[in-house]
TORDO-407693 format. One record per residue (C-alpha): residue number from 0; x, y, z. Coordinates in Angstrom, 1 decimal. Example, Ala and Ser with C-alpha at 12.3 -4.5 7.8 and 13.67 -1.06 7.14 Angstrom:
2
> 0,12.3,-4.5,7.8
> 1,13.7,-1.1,7.1
This chain:
376
> 0,36.5,-22.8,3.7
> 1,33.6,-24.9,1.9
> 2,30.8,-25.9,4.7
> 3,28.6,-29.1,4.0
> 4,25.2,-29.4,5.4
> 5,24.9,-33.1,5.6
> 6,21.8,-35.7,6.8
> 7,19.0,-33.2,6.3
> 8,15.9,-33.4,3.4
> 9,17.5,-30.7,0.7
> 10,14.2,-28.7,-0.3
> 11,14.5,-27.7,-4.1
> 12,11.6,-25.8,-5.8
> 13,10.0,-28.7,-6.9
> 14,11.4,-31.9,-4.9
> 15,13.2,-32.9,-2.0
> 16,16.4,-34.3,-2.0
> 17,17.7,-37.2,0.9
> 18,21.4,-38.6,0.9
> 19,23.2,-35.7,-0.7
> 20,25.1,-32.7,0.9
> 21,24.9,-29.3,0.4
> 22,28.0,-27.8,-0.1
> 23,28.9,-23.6,-0.2
> 24,32.0,-21.4,-0.4
> 25,32.9,-17.9,-0.4
> 26,28.9,-17.2,0.3
> 27,27.6,-19.3,-3.0
> 28,26.3,-22.5,-3.3
> 29,29.0,-24.6,-4.9
> 30,27.1,-28.2,-5.1
> 31,25.1,-30.9,-3.7
> 32,26.5,-34.1,-3.9
> 33,26.9,-37.7,-2.4
> 34,30.4,-37.0,-1.1
> 35,31.3,-34.1,1.5
> 36,34.6,-32.8,0.4
> 37,38.1,-33.0,1.8
> 38,39.1,-30.4,4.8
> 39,34.9,-29.0,4.6
> 40,33.1,-27.9,7.8
> 41,30.4,-30.7,8.3
> 42,27.2,-29.4,9.8
> 43,24.6,-32.1,10.9
> 44,21.4,-31.6,9.5
> 45,20.1,-34.7,11.9
> 46,17.2,-35.5,9.5
> 47,15.7,-31.7,9.9
> 48,14.5,-29.7,6.2
> 49,17.6,-28.3,5.0
> 50,15.4,-25.1,3.0
> 51,16.4,-21.8,1.5
> 52,16.3,-18.8,3.9
> 53,13.4,-16.9,4.0
> 54,12.6,-13.7,2.4
> 55,10.2,-11.0,4.2
> 56,9.3,-8.2,1.4
> 57,6.8,-6.6,3.7
> 58,8.4,-6.0,7.5
> 59,7.9,-2.6,9.6
> 60,9.5,-3.8,12.6
> 61,10.5,-6.6,15.2
> 62,12.6,-7.2,19.0
> 63,10.8,-3.3,19.9
> 64,12.7,-1.6,16.8
> 65,10.6,0.0,13.8
> 66,12.1,1.2,10.1
> 67,10.8,4.2,10.6
> 68,13.1,4.8,14.0
> 69,15.3,7.9,14.4
> 70,17.7,5.4,15.5
> 71,19.4,4.1,12.6
> 72,20.5,1.2,14.8
> 73,16.8,-0.4,14.5
> 74,17.1,-1.7,10.9
> 75,20.5,-3.8,12.3
> 76,17.8,-4.6,15.6
> 77,15.4,-6.0,13.4
> 78,17.9,-7.7,11.0
> 79,19.5,-9.8,13.9
> 80,15.9,-10.8,15.5
> 81,14.0,-11.7,12.6
> 82,17.1,-14.3,11.6
> 83,16.1,-16.6,14.6
> 84,13.0,-17.2,12.5
> 85,14.7,-18.1,9.6
> 86,15.0,-14.9,7.9
> 87,18.2,-14.6,5.5
> 88,17.4,-11.7,4.3
> 89,14.4,-8.7,3.8
> 90,12.8,-5.2,2.9
> 91,12.8,-2.9,5.9
> 92,9.3,-1.7,5.1
> 93,8.4,2.2,5.2
> 94,4.9,4.1,6.7
> 95,3.3,6.6,5.4
> 96,5.0,9.4,7.5
> 97,6.1,12.7,6.6
> 98,8.5,12.7,3.4
> 99,11.6,13.7,5.0
> 100,11.3,10.9,7.6
> 101,11.0,8.9,4.5
> 102,13.6,9.6,3.1
> 103,15.6,9.8,6.6
> 104,14.7,5.9,7.2
> 105,15.7,5.1,3.5
> 106,19.1,6.8,4.4
> 107,19.0,4.0,6.8
> 108,18.8,1.4,4.9
> 109,21.1,2.3,2.3
> 110,24.0,2.4,4.8
> 111,22.7,-1.1,6.2
> 112,22.8,-2.9,2.8
> 113,26.5,-1.8,2.2
> 114,27.2,-3.5,5.9
> 115,28.1,-7.1,6.8
> 116,25.4,-8.0,9.5
> 117,25.2,-10.7,12.3
> 118,21.6,-11.0,11.0
> 119,19.4,-10.9,7.8
> 120,21.0,-9.2,5.0
> 121,19.1,-5.5,3.9
> 122,18.4,-6.1,-0.2
> 123,16.7,-2.8,-0.3
> 124,13.3,-0.9,1.4
> 125,9.8,-1.9,0.5
> 126,7.7,1.7,0.5
> 127,4.7,1.6,1.2
> 128,3.1,4.7,0.9
> 129,2.4,7.1,1.2
> 130,0.6,7.1,-2.4
> 131,-2.2,5.6,-1.0
> 132,-6.2,5.8,-0.9
> 133,-7.4,7.5,2.3
> 134,-10.5,5.5,2.1
> 135,-8.3,1.9,2.4
> 136,-5.9,3.6,4.7
> 137,-6.0,1.2,7.6
> 138,-3.2,1.7,9.7
> 139,-1.6,4.3,7.9
> 140,-1.6,7.9,9.2
> 141,-4.2,9.8,6.9
> 142,-2.3,13.2,7.5
> 143,0.8,12.3,5.0
> 144,-1.0,11.0,2.5
> 145,0.3,12.2,-1.0
> 146,-0.3,11.9,-4.3
> 147,2.7,9.8,-6.7
> 148,5.2,11.7,-7.4
> 149,8.9,10.1,-9.2
> 150,10.5,13.4,-7.5
> 151,10.2,11.7,-4.2
> 152,11.4,8.7,-5.2
> 153,14.5,9.1,-7.5
> 154,17.0,10.0,-5.6
> 155,16.6,6.2,-3.7
> 156,16.0,4.7,-7.0
> 157,19.8,2.3,-5.5
> 158,17.5,1.3,-2.4
> 159,13.8,1.0,-3.1
> 160,12.6,-2.5,-4.5
> 161,9.2,-2.2,-3.6
> 162,6.2,0.3,-3.6
> 163,2.8,0.3,-2.5
> 164,0.3,2.7,-3.8
> 165,-2.9,2.9,-5.1
> 166,-3.1,3.3,-8.9
> 167,-6.1,5.0,-8.7
> 168,-4.2,8.2,-7.3
> 169,-2.1,8.0,-10.3
> 170,-3.6,10.5,-12.8
> 171,-3.3,8.6,-16.2
> 172,-0.9,5.9,-14.7
> 173,2.1,8.5,-15.3
> 174,4.1,7.5,-12.2
> 175,2.8,3.4,-13.0
> 176,4.4,4.3,-16.5
> 177,7.9,5.7,-15.0
> 178,8.4,3.5,-12.5
> 179,7.8,0.7,-15.2
> 180,10.1,2.2,-17.5
> 181,12.9,4.0,-16.2
> 182,13.6,2.1,-12.8
> 183,13.7,-1.3,-11.3
> 184,11.5,-0.9,-9.0
> 185,8.6,-3.8,-8.3
> 186,4.9,-1.6,-8.2
> 187,2.8,-3.2,-5.9
> 188,-1.1,-2.1,-5.0
> 189,-2.4,-2.0,-1.6
> 190,-4.4,0.5,0.4
> 191,-6.4,1.1,-2.9
> 192,-9.8,1.9,-4.0
> 193,-9.2,0.4,-7.6
> 194,-12.3,-0.9,-9.3
> 195,-11.6,-4.5,-10.9
> 196,-10.5,-2.4,-14.0
> 197,-8.3,0.4,-12.8
> 198,-6.5,-2.4,-11.3
> 199,-6.2,-4.3,-14.3
> 200,-5.3,-1.1,-15.8
> 201,-2.5,-0.5,-13.6
> 202,-1.0,-4.7,-14.0
> 203,-1.2,-3.9,-17.7
> 204,0.9,-0.6,-17.4
> 205,3.5,-2.5,-15.0
> 206,1.9,-3.0,-11.7
> 207,3.2,-6.8,-10.9
> 208,2.5,-7.1,-7.1
> 209,-0.7,-7.2,-4.6
> 210,0.0,-6.1,-1.3
> 211,-1.4,-8.0,1.6
> 212,-4.0,-9.1,-0.5
> 213,-8.0,-8.9,1.1
> 214,-6.5,-6.3,3.1
> 215,-6.9,-2.9,3.0
> 216,-8.5,-2.7,-0.8
> 217,-11.6,-3.5,-2.7
> 218,-12.9,-6.7,-2.2
> 219,-14.1,-9.5,-4.3
> 220,-17.7,-9.0,-5.2
> 221,-20.2,-10.2,-7.8
> 222,-21.0,-7.0,-9.3
> 223,-17.1,-5.4,-9.2
> 224,-14.3,-8.3,-8.7
> 225,-12.0,-5.2,-7.4
> 226,-8.3,-5.2,-6.6
> 227,-9.4,-8.7,-4.9
> 228,-10.5,-10.0,-8.8
> 229,-7.8,-8.7,-10.6
> 230,-4.9,-10.3,-7.8
> 231,-7.1,-13.1,-8.8
> 232,-7.3,-13.4,-12.1
> 233,-4.0,-12.2,-13.2
> 234,-0.4,-13.1,-12.8
> 235,0.4,-10.6,-10.2
> 236,2.4,-11.9,-7.5
> 237,0.2,-11.7,-4.4
> 238,1.2,-10.8,-0.7
> 239,-1.0,-13.4,2.0
> 240,-0.5,-12.5,5.9
> 241,-0.9,-16.2,6.7
> 242,-1.2,-15.2,10.7
> 243,-4.6,-16.7,11.1
> 244,-6.1,-12.9,12.3
> 245,-5.6,-11.0,9.2
> 246,-7.4,-13.9,6.4
> 247,-9.2,-16.9,7.8
> 248,-6.7,-19.9,7.1
> 249,-9.7,-21.3,4.7
> 250,-8.9,-19.0,2.2
> 251,-5.3,-20.4,1.6
> 252,-6.3,-23.0,-0.4
> 253,-8.8,-20.5,-2.2
> 254,-5.6,-18.5,-3.1
> 255,-3.4,-21.4,-3.9
> 256,-5.9,-22.8,-6.2
> 257,-6.2,-19.1,-8.4
> 258,-2.6,-18.4,-7.8
> 259,-1.0,-21.4,-8.3
> 260,2.7,-21.9,-6.0
> 261,4.6,-19.7,-7.6
> 262,2.8,-16.5,-7.1
> 263,2.2,-16.4,-3.3
> 264,4.1,-14.5,-1.6
> 265,3.9,-14.9,2.6
> 266,5.0,-11.8,3.9
> 267,4.4,-11.0,8.1
> 268,3.5,-7.3,7.8
> 269,5.1,-7.4,11.3
> 270,5.5,-4.4,13.4
> 271,7.9,-3.1,16.3
> 272,6.3,-5.9,18.4
> 273,6.7,-8.7,16.8
> 274,9.1,-11.3,19.1
> 275,7.8,-9.2,22.2
> 276,5.1,-9.7,24.3
> 277,1.9,-7.9,24.4
> 278,1.7,-4.8,25.7
> 279,1.5,-0.9,24.3
> 280,3.3,0.3,21.2
> 281,3.5,2.3,18.1
> 282,3.1,2.4,14.4
> 283,3.9,4.9,12.4
> 284,3.1,7.5,15.0
> 285,-0.1,5.8,16.0
> 286,-0.7,4.0,19.0
> 287,-1.2,0.0,18.6
> 288,-2.3,-2.5,21.6
> 289,-1.2,-5.9,21.0
> 290,-3.2,-8.5,22.6
> 291,-3.5,-12.3,21.7
> 292,-1.5,-12.3,18.9
> 293,-3.2,-9.8,17.0
> 294,-1.6,-6.2,16.6
> 295,-4.8,-3.1,16.8
> 296,-5.1,0.8,16.9
> 297,-7.5,2.1,19.3
> 298,-10.1,2.1,17.1
> 299,-9.3,-2.1,16.7
> 300,-7.7,-1.7,13.1
> 301,-5.9,-4.1,12.5
> 302,-2.3,-2.4,12.5
> 303,0.3,-4.9,10.9
> 304,1.1,-8.1,12.9
> 305,3.4,-10.0,15.5
> 306,3.5,-12.6,13.0
> 307,7.4,-14.3,12.3
> 308,7.9,-15.7,9.3
> 309,8.5,-19.2,9.9
> 310,5.3,-19.5,11.4
> 311,3.2,-17.9,8.2
> 312,4.9,-20.9,6.3
> 313,3.6,-23.2,9.1
> 314,0.1,-22.1,9.0
> 315,-0.2,-21.9,5.3
> 316,1.2,-25.6,4.7
> 317,-1.4,-27.1,7.5
> 318,-4.2,-25.3,6.0
> 319,-3.4,-26.3,2.3
> 320,-2.4,-28.8,0.1
> 321,0.5,-26.9,-0.6
> 322,4.2,-29.4,-0.7
> 323,6.8,-28.9,1.0
> 324,8.9,-27.2,-1.7
> 325,5.4,-24.9,-2.3
> 326,4.8,-23.7,1.0
> 327,9.1,-22.8,1.6
> 328,9.4,-21.3,-1.5
> 329,6.2,-19.0,-0.8
> 330,8.2,-17.3,1.4
> 331,12.0,-17.7,-0.3
> 332,11.9,-18.0,-4.1
> 333,8.2,-16.4,-5.0
> 334,9.8,-13.3,-3.0
> 335,12.8,-13.3,-4.5
> 336,11.1,-13.5,-8.1
> 337,8.3,-11.0,-7.3
> 338,11.4,-7.8,-7.0
> 339,13.8,-9.7,-9.5
> 340,17.0,-11.0,-7.1
> 341,16.0,-14.6,-8.0
> 342,19.0,-14.7,-10.2
> 343,21.2,-14.7,-6.7
> 344,18.5,-15.6,-4.2
> 345,15.6,-17.8,-2.9
> 346,16.4,-21.2,-3.6
> 347,19.2,-24.0,-3.1
> 348,21.1,-24.1,-6.3
> 349,24.5,-23.7,-7.4
> 350,25.7,-20.2,-7.9
> 351,22.9,-18.8,-5.8
> 352,23.9,-16.8,-2.5
> 353,24.6,-19.3,0.1
> 354,21.0,-18.3,2.2
> 355,20.3,-21.6,3.8
> 356,18.4,-23.0,7.0
> 357,18.0,-25.9,8.9
> 358,14.2,-26.2,9.6
> 359,12.7,-28.7,12.2
> 360,9.1,-30.6,11.5
> 361,7.8,-27.7,13.7
> 362,9.2,-25.0,11.4
> 363,12.0,-23.8,14.1
> 364,15.2,-22.3,12.3
> 365,17.3,-24.5,13.9
> 366,20.6,-22.9,12.5
> 367,20.7,-20.4,9.4
> 368,23.4,-18.9,6.9
> 369,22.9,-15.8,4.8
> 370,25.5,-15.7,2.1
> 371,27.4,-18.3,3.8
> 372,28.0,-16.3,7.2
> 373,26.6,-18.5,10.3
> 374,23.8,-16.0,11.4
> 375,21.7,-18.5,14.0
C-alpha cells in the first residue's frame, strides 16, 4: 500500500520543498509529487519537517541496554529506544573487551541485521577497539587492548561496517591495507597517539574516517597538527559528538568551515544510560556515573554520552551557519556515505529506502518510518 506524507517541508540534500507529497511503497520512496496517489494512506506532517531518518554510526547503548551485553535482546532494546529520537538505522558499537566477548556481540548484531524490528534498522556493527593505543584509551579497558589483527575481523566481515583503530599500532600499515583491499569495511582512526604524518599516511593507505574528533586523539598543535589536524586538512569523514560537553559548541563552526557540510558526521557515542535518569551505570565493565547530562568514569574521564541524535542535530544547527539541510544530512546522508550505504539510505530520493521522519521545529521526532515500516 502506498503512503503519502503531505503538508510538510521536505528536506532534500541541497534544498527544501514545500507543497509536495512524499510517496513510498514496498519500503522504497517512489515519488515526490504534487498529487496524492489514489488510495494512498495519507500522513499529515502539519507543516513540520519531512526529513531523512537519522543514522547513528557510533552508539554503544541506550535505554539501559548495551551492545556488549550477554543478553542478545539488548540490541533490539536499543533499536526500539532510539527510534523515538529520529534514528531509523544504526551501527551497534562494541568496546575494548575480550575478543570472545566482542565476537559474541558481533554475532548478536548479525542476528538482528536479518530481523524486522519495530525500531531502527541494524545495518551492521561499529567495532571500536581493541586495536587502540593505551595512551588515549579514554573509557576503553586497557586490559584488552591488542595490536590490529585481520584474523580477528575476517569471520565477521559481513557484520562489521566500521572499525576504530590506532594506525600507529599497525605495523607497516599492513592491517590498514588488507582491510582496504580485501573488504568493504570503513577504517576510522581513534583512541590514537598518531602524529600528523602517521595519520596522513594511514589516510593515504585507506583510512577514511576519524572517530569523535578532538576526543581521545593527538590534538591540533602548532608544531605537530596531530590527528585533529589531519582530520581537518583531508577529506576524511569526521565524527562530532555535539552534546556541548565533549566539544565546546564554538568549535562546531570551525569544524564545518574546514570540513565542509558533506564530511561532518554527527554521532551520539551514547552508552546504556542514554534516555535514562542520572545514576550509576557501566560501560565495557567499568563503573560510570551519569550526572547533569555527562557520563564519566570514577576517574572523571568522559565515558561516552547520553546524547540523542535529534538533539545533536539541534545543537549543531543552532551553533553554526549550517542550513537545515546541511545539519540534518550530517546525521543521515553523511554517515550513510561514510560507510558506503548512500546508494540506499541517507536522503529522500526516489528509489532509496523509505527511511523518513517528521521533525518539529524543536527537533522532536513526531513520526518515523524505517524502510516503509512505521516505527514511531
